[in-house]
C-alpha positions in Angstrom: -7.0 -6.5 -26.6 -6.4 -8.2 -30.0 -4.8 -11.7 -30.3 -1.8 -10.0 -32.0 -1.4 -7.5 -29.2 -1.6 -10.3 -26.6 1.0 -12.5 -28.3 3.4 -9.5 -28.7 3.0 -8.6 -25.0 3.5 -12.2 -23.8 6.7 -12.4 -25.9 8.0 -9.2 -24.4 7.2 -10.4 -20.9 9.1 -13.7 -21.5 12.1 -11.7 -22.6 11.9 -9.5 -19.5 11.5 -12.6 -17.3 14.7 -14.1 -18.8 16.6 -11.0 -18.0 15.0 -10.7 -14.5 13.7 -7.3 -15.3 10.8 -6.8 -12.9 9.1 -4.2 -10.7 10.9 -4.3 -7.3 10.3 -2.6 -3.9 12.6 0.3 -4.8 10.1 1.1 -7.5 7.3 1.3 -4.9 9.5 3.6 -2.8 10.2 5.9 -5.8 6.5 6.1 -6.5 5.7 7.2 -3.0 8.6 9.7 -2.9 6.9 11.3 -6.0 3.4 11.2 -4.6 4.2 12.4 -1.1 3.5 16.1 -1.9 0.1 15.2 -3.4 -0.9 12.3 -1.0 -2.7 14.2 1.7 -4.9 16.0 -0.8 -5.4 13.4 -3.5 -5.6 10.1 -1.6 -5.8 10.5 2.1 -9.5 11.8 2.0 -10.5 8.4 0.6 -8.8 6.3 3.2 -8.6 8.3 6.4 -12.2 7.6 7.3 -11.6 3.9 6.9 -8.5 4.0 9.0 -10.2 5.9 11.8 -13.1 3.5 11.8 -10.9 0.4 12.1 -8.7 2.0 14.8 -11.9 2.7 16.8 -12.6 -1.1 16.8 -9.5 -1.8 18.9 -10.3 -3.3 22.3 -10.0 -1.0 25.3 -6.3 -1.1 26.4 -3.4 1.2 27.1 -0.4 0.3 25.0 2.9 1.8 26.2 4.9 1.2 23.0 3.4 1.4 19.5 4.8 0.7 16.0 3.2 2.3 13.0 4.8 0.5 10.1 4.3 2.1 6.8 3.2 5.4 8.3 3.2 7.4 5.1 2.7 11.1 5.8 1.9 10.4 9.4 -1.8 10.8 9.4 -2.3 7.3 10.9 0.4 8.1 13.5 -1.4 11.3 14.5 -4.6 9.3 15.1 -2.8 6.8 17.2 -1.1 9.5 19.2 -4.4 11.2 19.9 -6.0 7.9 21.0 -3.0 6.9 23.1 -1.3 10.1 24.3 0.9 8.5 26.8 2.4 5.9 24.4 5.8 6.0 22.9 5.3 5.7 19.1 7.8 4.5 16.5 6.7 5.4 13.0 8.5 3.8 10.0 8.3 4.2 6.2 10.5 3.5 3.3 9.9 6.8 1.5 12.1 9.7 2.5 9.6 12.2 1.2 6.7 10.6 3.0 8.7 10.9 6.2 9.4 14.5 5.6 5.7 15.2 5.4 5.2 13.0 8.5 7.7 15.1 10.5 5.8 18.3 9.6 2.5 16.7 10.9 3.9 15.1 14.0 6.6 17.4 15.4 8.9 15.6 17.8 6.7 14.7 20.8 6.8 11.0 21.7 7.3 9.9 18.1 10.4 8.4 16.6 10.6 8.3 12.8 13.0 6.2 10.8 13.3 5.2 7.2 13.3 1.5 6.3 11.4 -1.2 4.4 8.9 -3.0 6.6 10.6 -6.4 6.3 14.0 -5.1 7.3 12.7 -2.7 9.9 10.7 -5.2 11.9 13.5 -7.7 11.8 15.6 -5.2 13.8 13.3 -4.8 16.7 13.6 -6.7 20.0 11.3 -9.6 21.0 8.0 -8.3 22.7 9.1 -4.7 22.1 5.6 -3.3 21.2 2.1 -3.6 22.6 0.5 -2.5 19.4 1.7 -2.7 15.8 -0.3 -1.1 13.0 0.1 -1.6 9.3 -2.4 0.6 7.6 -2.2 0.4 3.8 1.3 -0.8 3.9 1.5 -4.6 4.5 0.5 -5.3 0.9 3.9 -3.9 -0.3 6.0 -6.4 1.6 7.7 -9.2 -0.3 9.2 -11.6 2.3 6.7 -13.7 4.2 9.1 -13.8 7.1 7.7 -10.5 8.0 4.6 -12.2 9.5 6.7 -14.1 12.0 8.6 -11.0 12.9 5.4 -9.1 13.5 4.4 -11.9 16.0 7.9 -11.8 17.6 8.1 -8.1 18.3 4.6 -7.9 19.9 4.3 -8.5 23.6 2.1 -11.3 24.9 -1.5 -10.2 24.4 -0.4 -7.4 22.1 -2.5 -6.3 19.2 -1.8 -6.2 15.4 -3.9 -3.9 13.2 -3.9 -4.4 9.5 -5.7 -2.6 6.7 -4.8 -3.6 3.1 -6.1 -3.2 -0.4 -7.2 -6.3 -2.3 -5.5 -7.6 -5.3 -7.9 -6.1 -7.8 -8.8 -3.1 -5.7 -9.4 -0.9 -8.8 -10.6 -3.2 -11.6 -11.2 -0.4 -14.1 -7.9 1.3 -13.5 -6.2 -2.1 -13.7 -7.9 -2.8 -17.1 -6.7 0.6 -18.4 -3.2 -0.3 -17.3 -3.3 -3.7 -19.0 -4.7 -2.2 -22.2 -1.9 0.3 -22.2 0.7 -2.5 -21.8 -0.9 -4.4 -24.7 -1.0 -1.4 -27.1 2.5 -0.3 -26.3 4.3 -3.6 -25.7 7.5 -2.4 -27.3 7.8 0.2 -24.5 7.2 -2.3 -21.7 10.4 -2.2 -19.5 9.7 -4.5 -16.5 7.4 -7.4 -15.6 4.8 -7.1 -12.8 5.8 -9.8 -10.3 4.2 -8.3 -7.2 0.9 -9.7 -6.1 -1.4 -8.0 -3.6 -3.5 -10.1 -1.2 -6.4 -11.8 -2.9 -8.9 -11.9 -0.1 -9.2 -12.0 3.7 -8.7 -15.8 3.9 -5.4 -15.5 2.1 -4.3 -12.7 4.3 -5.1 -14.6 7.5 -3.4 -17.7 6.2 -0.1 -15.8 6.2 -0.2 -15.5 10.0 -0.5 -19.3 10.4 -2.3 -19.5 13.7 0.2 -17.1 15.4 -2.7 -14.7 16.4 -6.2 -14.9 17.6 -8.7 -13.0 15.4 -10.4 -10.3 17.3 -12.3 -8.5 14.5 -12.1 -8.3 10.8 -14.0 -7.0 7.8 -14.1 -6.0 4.2 -15.3 -2.8 2.5 -15.2 -0.6 -0.6 -15.6 2.9 -1.7 -16.4 4.4 -5.1 -14.1 6.9 -6.9 -15.8 9.3 -9.3 -13.3 9.5 -12.2 -15.4 12.1 -14.1 -14.3 14.7 -11.6 -10.6 14.2 -12.5 -9.3 16.4 -15.3 -6.3 14.2 -16.1 -7.0 10.7 -14.7 -3.5 9.3 -15.2 -1.9 12.2 -13.3 -4.4 11.7 -10.5 -3.6 7.9 -10.4 0.1 8.5 -10.3 -0.1 11.3 -7.7 -2.2 9.1 -5.3 0.2 6.1 -5.5 -2.6 3.6 -6.4 -0.3 2.4 -9.2 2.8 2.6 -7.1 5.7 0.9 -8.7 3.7 -0.2 -11.7 4.5 2.9 -13.7 8.0 1.6 -13.9 6.8 -1.4 -16.0 6.0 1.1 -18.7 6.8 4.8 -18.9 3.5 6.3 -17.9 5.0 9.5 -16.6 6.9 10.6 -19.8 5.7 8.7 -22.8 2.9 10.7 -24.5 1.8 7.6 -26.4 1.4 5.5 -23.3 -0.3 8.3 -21.4 -2.8 8.8 -24.3 -3.6 5.0 -24.4 -4.4 5.1 -20.7 -6.4 8.3 -20.7 -8.4 7.2 -23.8 -9.4 3.8 -22.3 -10.6 5.4 -19.1 -12.6 8.2 -20.8 -14.3 5.7 -23.1 -15.0 3.0 -20.5 -15.1 4.3 -17.0 -17.2 6.8 -15.1 -16.2 5.5 -11.6 -14.2 2.7 -10.1 -14.6 0.6 -7.0 -11.7 0.4 -4.4 -11.9 -2.8 -2.3 -10.0 -3.4 1.0 -10.0 -5.6 4.0 -8.9 -5.2 7.6 -7.9 -7.3 10.6 -7.4 -6.8 14.3 -5.4 -9.8 15.8 -4.2 -10.6 19.3 -0.9 -12.4 19.9 -1.2 -15.8 21.3 
């Protein structure tokens, strides 16, 4: 990124800040509506094993009521239903298309699906309504920190909270490609990136502010072979790993922007490293 490109980009970002033009939760939702039909094939194979491993670390107990918040296409919900067949499960997601896929996977037995953002959804539940709440690959898209208090409130005494989330710089190579695309196409930048994903496990834990006892936690990573993808940007958009961010610049329709992204990846990346962290917490 040259000095001139950096200055031009910063100037455009200031203008967008003054006009309050920024990526918002509805942009995340639109991205996942788009990727729903590709998600199980393009991204789920990377994360399903992680989700299954973390779920297996739950203490032995028999929850009667479970909330799967940010259920996506319902793969995590299916795992919870298999593990706890007698539980009543509520599964929630803000993407209509993701929920359509979830309904196909889940049918109607003992699972209630409804569409809502996590922050608004959990605020509507009763105190101590659930014995287990899971947020697998979804908590990182919340904006209002009140959600942490609501998660504590809706769990019954001794109930468990399971969280898996990406780290802030989960895909450094893809992130660099995106930043380079912004700098080389600054006149086409339409929104600022205001959303921040959790930096590390310490930051994530601090949000719960001693409301929970830590039962188990960990961090991990997996490599993605980008050489195997014929059109890397299409794969990135179809997985949702840039969810919302494509609305900062038109990566779907602008051939100039698409070429900038593809060229950077082809010249600089063979693989990328996705980093994540997980927590199992008990309500105190």
